[in-house]
LUMSE-415785 format. One record per residue (C-alpha): x, y, z; residue in three letters; chain; residue number from 1. Coordinates in Angstrom, 1 decimal. Layout:
<sites>
<<X Y Z> "ALA" "A" NUM>
...
</sites>
This chain:
<sites>
<<4.9 32.3 -26.7> "MET" "A" 1>
<<5.0 30.5 -23.5> "GLN" "A" 2>
<<7.7 31.0 -20.5> "THR" "A" 3>
<<7.6 28.5 -18.0> "ARG" "A" 4>
<<7.5 30.2 -14.5> "SER" "A" 5>
<<7.6 29.0 -10.8> "LEU" "A" 6>
<<7.1 31.1 -7.7> "ARG" "A" 7>
<<8.8 30.5 -4.5> "LEU" "A" 8>
<<8.9 31.3 -0.9> "GLU" "A" 9>
<<11.8 31.2 1.3> "ASP" "A" 10>
<<11.5 30.5 5.2> "LYS" "A" 11>
<<11.3 34.5 5.8> "THR" "A" 12>
<<8.2 34.9 3.5> "GLY" "A" 13>
<<10.5 36.6 0.6> "LYS" "A" 14>
<<9.0 35.5 -2.6> "GLN" "A" 15>
<<11.1 34.7 -5.8> "TRP" "A" 16>
<<10.1 33.9 -9.4> "VAL" "A" 17>
<<11.9 31.7 -11.8> "LEU" "A" 18>
<<11.2 32.1 -15.5> "ARG" "A" 19>
<<12.6 29.9 -18.2> "SER" "A" 20>
<<15.4 31.0 -20.5> "ILE" "A" 21>
<<13.9 28.6 -23.2> "GLU" "A" 22>
<<10.7 29.5 -24.8> "LYS" "A" 23>
<<7.9 27.3 -25.8> "TYR" "A" 24>
<<6.3 28.7 -28.9> "PRO" "A" 25>
<<4.2 25.6 -30.0> "ALA" "A" 26>
<<0.7 27.2 -29.5> "ASN" "A" 27>
<<1.8 29.8 -31.8> "ALA" "A" 28>
<<2.3 27.1 -34.6> "LEU" "A" 29>
<<-0.5 25.4 -36.6> "PRO" "A" 30>
<<-1.6 22.1 -35.2> "ILE" "A" 31>
<<-0.3 20.1 -37.8> "GLU" "A" 32>
<<3.5 21.4 -37.5> "LEU" "A" 33>
<<3.5 20.9 -33.5> "ARG" "A" 34>
<<5.7 18.1 -32.3> "GLY" "A" 35>
<<7.7 18.2 -35.6> "THR" "A" 36>
<<11.1 19.1 -36.6> "TYR" "A" 37>
<<9.7 22.8 -37.7> "ILE" "A" 38>
<<8.4 23.0 -33.8> "ASP" "A" 39>
<<12.1 22.0 -32.7> "ASP" "A" 40>
<<13.4 24.6 -35.1> "PHE" "A" 41>
<<11.2 27.6 -34.1> "VAL" "A" 42>
<<11.8 26.8 -30.5> "THR" "A" 43>
<<15.6 27.1 -30.9> "ASP" "A" 44>
<<15.4 30.1 -33.1> "GLN" "A" 45>
<<13.1 31.9 -30.6> "VAL" "A" 46>
<<15.2 31.0 -27.3> "SER" "A" 47>
<<18.4 31.9 -29.1> "ALA" "A" 48>
<<17.2 35.6 -30.3> "SER" "A" 49>
<<17.8 37.4 -27.4> "HIS" "A" 50>
<<18.1 35.2 -24.3> "PRO" "A" 51>
<<20.4 37.1 -22.1> "TYR" "A" 52>
<<19.0 40.5 -22.9> "GLY" "A" 53>
<<18.0 40.7 -19.1> "ALA" "A" 54>
<<21.5 41.2 -18.1> "PHE" "A" 55>
<<21.7 44.3 -20.0> "VAL" "A" 56>
<<18.6 46.1 -18.5> "VAL" "A" 57>
<<19.4 46.8 -15.3> "PRO" "A" 58>
<<22.4 48.8 -16.1> "THR" "A" 59>
<<20.7 50.8 -18.5> "MET" "A" 60>
<<17.6 51.2 -16.3> "ALA" "A" 61>
<<20.0 52.4 -13.5> "GLU" "A" 62>
<<21.7 55.1 -15.6> "ALA" "A" 63>
<<18.4 56.6 -16.5> "VAL" "A" 64>
<<16.9 56.1 -12.8> "ASN" "A" 65>
<<14.0 53.9 -13.8> "VAL" "A" 66>
<<12.7 51.1 -11.4> "TYR" "A" 67>
<<14.0 47.9 -12.6> "HIS" "A" 68>
<<14.6 44.1 -11.2> "THR" "A" 69>
<<17.9 42.6 -11.1> "ASN" "A" 70>
<<17.4 39.0 -12.3> "PRO" "A" 71>
<<19.8 36.4 -11.8> "LYS" "A" 72>
<<20.8 33.5 -13.8> "LEU" "A" 73>
<<20.5 30.2 -12.2> "VAL" "A" 74>
<<20.6 26.4 -13.0> "TYR" "A" 75>
<<18.0 24.2 -11.6> "LEU" "A" 76>
<<19.4 20.4 -11.0> "PRO" "A" 77>
<<17.3 17.6 -11.1> "ASP" "A" 78>
<<16.4 17.5 -7.4> "ASP" "A" 79>
<<13.6 16.0 -5.4> "PRO" "A" 80>
<<13.1 19.4 -3.7> "TRP" "A" 81>
<<11.3 20.5 -6.7> "LEU" "A" 82>
<<8.4 17.9 -5.6> "GLY" "A" 83>
<<5.7 17.9 -8.3> "ILE" "A" 84>
<<7.4 20.3 -10.5> "TYR" "A" 85>
<<10.6 18.2 -10.7> "GLN" "A" 86>
<<9.8 16.8 -14.2> "SER" "A" 87>
<<8.7 20.3 -15.7> "ASP" "A" 88>
<<11.5 22.3 -14.2> "PHE" "A" 89>
<<14.9 20.3 -13.5> "SER" "A" 90>
<<18.0 20.6 -15.7> "GLU" "A" 91>
<<17.3 24.0 -17.0> "GLY" "A" 92>
<<18.5 27.6 -17.0> "LEU" "A" 93>
<<16.3 30.0 -15.4> "TYR" "A" 94>
<<16.1 33.9 -14.6> "TRP" "A" 95>
<<15.5 34.2 -10.8> "SER" "A" 96>
<<14.6 37.4 -9.2> "GLN" "A" 97>
<<13.0 38.4 -5.9> "SER" "A" 98>
<<9.4 40.0 -5.8> "LEU" "A" 99>
<<8.7 43.1 -4.3> "VAL" "A" 100>
<<5.3 43.8 -2.4> "LYS" "A" 101>
<<5.4 47.4 -3.3> "THR" "A" 102>
<<7.2 49.8 -5.9> "MET" "A" 103>
<<8.6 53.1 -4.6> "HIS" "A" 104>
<<9.6 55.5 -7.0> "PHE" "A" 105>
</sites>
């Protein structure tokens, strides 16, 4: 299974990661099925299985005092600021979360 990811850094040096909601399972399929309607069907089924499960995890983790991230759902428009990543990442839904340099328990 493949998730598209993009790491970003803002002007203050804080880093963020974007991970696609849509999954790309083509590499898990036999070569002769890639690019066929079966590839499309598998992609739809995998992406639809639990695409928003990450919304639930922070609440449960907080309840049992477990370290967790707080992802946000974002939409990336087709915008030139994406530069060389525009064709791969524009017009999609992504999980956005900040990256921490150290974890404190």
